[in-house]
C-alpha positions as CSV (number, residue, x, y, z in Angstrom):
1,X,-20.0,-26.8,-78.6
2,X,-18.8,-25.2,-75.3
3,X,-19.0,-27.5,-72.5
4,X,-20.4,-26.5,-69.0
5,X,-17.1,-27.7,-67.4
6,X,-15.5,-24.9,-69.7
7,X,-17.9,-22.4,-68.8
8,X,-17.6,-23.0,-65.1
9,X,-13.9,-22.9,-65.5
10,X,-14.5,-19.4,-67.0
11,X,-16.7,-18.4,-64.2
12,X,-14.3,-19.5,-61.6
13,X,-11.4,-17.5,-63.4
14,X,-13.6,-14.4,-63.3
15,X,-14.2,-14.8,-59.8
16,X,-10.6,-15.4,-58.6
17,X,-8.9,-13.2,-60.9
18,X,-11.4,-10.3,-60.2
19,X,-9.3,-9.5,-56.8
20,X,-6.1,-9.4,-59.3
21,X,-7.7,-6.9,-61.5
22,X,-8.9,-4.7,-58.9
23,X,-5.4,-4.6,-57.2
24,X,-3.8,-3.9,-60.7
25,X,-6.0,-1.0,-61.3
26,X,-5.5,0.4,-57.7
27,X,-1.6,0.3,-58.3
28,X,-2.1,2.0,-61.6
29,X,-4.0,4.7,-60.0
30,X,-1.9,5.3,-57.0
31,X,1.3,5.5,-59.4
32,X,-0.6,8.2,-61.6
33,X,-1.1,10.3,-58.4
34,X,2.0,9.6,-56.8
35,X,3.5,10.7,-60.1
36,X,2.3,14.4,-59.5
37,X,3.5,14.2,-55.9
38,X,6.8,13.2,-57.0
39,X,6.9,15.9,-59.5
40,X,5.9,18.5,-57.0
41,X,8.6,17.3,-54.6
42,X,11.3,17.5,-57.0
43,X,10.2,20.8,-58.1
44,X,10.7,22.1,-54.6
45,X,14.1,20.5,-54.3
46,X,15.0,22.3,-57.4
47,X,14.4,25.5,-55.8
48,X,17.6,24.7,-53.4
49,X,19.4,23.4,-56.5
50,X,23.2,25.4,-56.5
51,X,22.5,26.1,-60.0
52,X,20.7,29.4,-60.6
53,X,19.5,28.1,-64.1
54,X,17.6,25.1,-62.3
55,X,15.6,27.2,-59.7
56,X,15.1,30.2,-61.5
57,X,12.0,29.7,-63.1
58,X,9.1,27.5,-63.0
59,X,9.6,25.9,-66.3
60,X,13.3,25.1,-65.3
61,X,12.3,23.4,-62.2
62,X,9.6,21.4,-64.1
63,X,12.1,20.2,-66.5
64,X,14.6,19.4,-63.4
65,X,12.0,17.4,-62.0
66,X,10.7,15.7,-65.4
67,X,14.5,14.7,-66.1
68,X,15.2,13.3,-62.7
69,X,16.1,9.7,-62.0
70,X,13.4,9.3,-59.4
71,X,10.7,10.8,-61.4
72,X,11.5,8.3,-64.3
73,X,11.5,5.4,-62.2
74,X,7.5,6.4,-61.5
75,X,7.1,6.5,-64.9
76,X,8.7,3.0,-65.6
77,X,6.6,1.9,-62.4
78,X,3.2,3.3,-64.4
79,X,4.0,1.6,-67.5
80,X,4.5,-1.5,-66.0
81,X,1.3,-1.1,-63.9
82,X,-0.7,0.0,-67.0
83,X,0.7,-3.3,-69.0
84,X,-0.5,-5.5,-65.9
85,X,-3.8,-4.1,-65.3
86,X,-4.6,-4.2,-69.1
87,X,-3.4,-7.8,-69.4
88,X,-5.6,-8.7,-66.4
89,X,-8.3,-6.7,-68.0
90,X,-8.6,-8.2,-71.5
91,X,-8.0,-11.8,-70.1
92,X,-11.4,-10.6,-68.0
93,X,-12.8,-9.8,-71.0
94,X,-12.2,-12.8,-73.0
95,X,-13.5,-14.9,-70.0
96,X,-16.9,-12.8,-70.3
97,X,-17.2,-13.3,-73.8
98,X,-16.7,-17.0,-73.6
99,X,-19.4,-17.3,-71.3
100,X,-21.6,-14.9,-73.5
101,X,-20.9,-17.5,-76.4
102,X,-22.2,-20.1,-74.3
103,X,-25.1,-18.5,-73.5
104,X,-26.1,-17.8,-77.0
105,X,-25.2,-21.2,-77.9
106,X,-27.8,-22.5,-75.1
107,X,-30.5,-20.0,-76.4
108,X,-30.0,-21.2,-79.5
109,X,-30.4,-24.9,-78.6
110,X,-33.6,-24.0,-76.9
111,X,-35.0,-22.4,-80.1
112,X,-33.9,-25.4,-82.0
113,X,-35.7,-27.7,-79.4
114,X,-38.6,-25.7,-79.5
115,X,-39.2,-25.8,-83.2
116,X,-38.7,-29.7,-83.3
117,X,-41.8,-30.3,-80.9
């Protein structure tokens, strides 16, 4: 049987951690969008690259952008942001499930109580 104190603890966790989850999601979305900006800036930089092979075609400029260290840094940041968001998301789901189990137990207890009267 789940105690009310544990349910309160789960509810408090959801209240407190909801802001952290929102911030993690914001960070992930920001990095997803910034990745596009970074790619565009690097493709523009490639147009000024001394090697004609790099600045000649759009696909070569795109390859330059994708292989650039600055782009890889964004990808690593995005990976970390997704990992952080998913961890927070699943902890939140676990807390919600805990409360739902308690609610079901309470409903079952009420049915048992009614059947004994």
